[in-house]
C-alpha positions in Angstrom: -32.2 -101.4 -18.3 -32.8 -98.4 -20.1 -36.1 -98.2 -19.8 -35.9 -99.4 -15.9 -33.5 -96.4 -15.9 -36.3 -94.4 -18.1 -39.3 -94.8 -16.1 -37.2 -93.9 -12.8 -36.0 -90.9 -13.8 -39.4 -89.6 -15.3 -40.7 -90.1 -11.8 -38.0 -88.4 -9.8 -39.2 -85.2 -12.6 -42.7 -85.6 -11.3 -41.8 -85.0 -8.2 -39.8 -82.3 -8.4 -41.9 -80.6 -10.0 -44.8 -81.5 -7.5 -42.3 -80.0 -5.3 -41.2 -77.4 -7.1 -45.1 -76.6 -7.5 -45.8 -75.8 -3.7 -46.7 -72.4 -3.1 -43.5 -70.6 -0.5 -46.4 -68.4 0.5 -48.1 -71.0 2.2 -44.9 -73.3 3.6 -44.3 -69.6 5.5 -47.9 -69.3 6.6 -47.4 -72.9 8.4 -44.6 -71.5 10.3 -45.8 -67.9 11.3 -48.5 -69.7 12.9 -46.8 -72.7 14.6 -44.7 -69.0 16.2 -47.5 -67.3 17.0 -49.1 -70.4 18.8 -46.5 -71.1 21.1 -46.3 -69.7 25.2 -42.9 -70.6 27.6 -43.6 -71.0 31.1 -41.0 -71.9 33.9 -42.4 -74.6 36.7 -40.9 -74.8 40.1 -40.3 -78.7 40.5 -40.4 -80.4 44.1 -39.2 -83.7 45.3 -36.0 -83.8 42.5 -33.8 -85.7 44.3 -31.6 -87.7 41.9 -30.3 -88.4 38.6 -33.3 -89.8 37.3 -36.2 -87.6 38.5 -35.8 -84.1 36.0 -36.1 -87.4 33.3 -39.5 -88.2 35.1 -40.2 -84.9 35.1 -39.5 -84.3 31.6 -41.5 -87.4 30.2 -44.5 -86.9 32.5 -44.6 -83.2 30.7 -44.1 -84.2 27.7 -46.9 -87.2 27.2 -49.4 -83.8 28.0 -51.1 -83.4 24.4 -49.6 -79.5 22.8 -46.2 -79.5 25.0 -43.4 -79.4 22.4 -40.4 -79.2 24.8 -39.6 -79.5 28.0 -35.5 -78.5 29.2 -35.6 -79.9 33.5 -33.1 -78.2 35.1 -31.9 -80.1 38.3 -30.0 -77.7 40.0 -32.3 -75.3 40.0 -34.8 -77.4 40.4 -37.5 -76.1 37.1 -39.0 -77.1 34.8 -38.9 -74.6 30.8 -41.4 -76.3 29.1 -42.9 -74.4 25.1 -46.6 -75.3 24.6 -49.8 -74.6 22.0 -52.0 -72.8 24.0 -54.5 -73.7 21.8 -53.9 -77.0 23.3 -53.2 -77.6 27.0 -52.5 -75.0 30.0 -49.9 -74.4 32.8 -52.4 -76.5 34.9 -52.2 -79.5 33.0 -48.6 -79.6 32.6 -48.0 -78.6 36.3 -51.0 -81.7 36.9 -49.1 -84.3 34.9 -46.2 -83.3 37.2 -47.1 -84.3 40.2 -49.2 -87.1 39.6 -46.3 -88.0 38.7 -44.5 -87.2 42.5 -42.4 -84.5 41.3 -45.6 -81.2 42.6 -44.5 -78.3 40.3 -46.0 -74.6 40.3 -45.1 -72.2 37.8 -42.8 -69.5 38.4 -44.5 -66.0 38.6 
């Protein structure tokens, strides 16, 4: 039993040391890069008539590679999307909603 505890303790110490040795600047650099590569666009959405429509629009837009978040406002008939502009474009996101039966156009 003592041997098992000793091995477990050694493994935990090794894991802790590995975590402690990760350079903080590397973690910060990744966070800064992610923040600079995000655009937000609000789309006007047509044909939303019931409570399921916003769910369908959200899922269609979230299915586009590069989309980070989608917030659909049923009453305003809009969707606000955060995305990586290096991975996708507003046209691609609008096309996903349109293909699901809800034409979308970026608001100006």
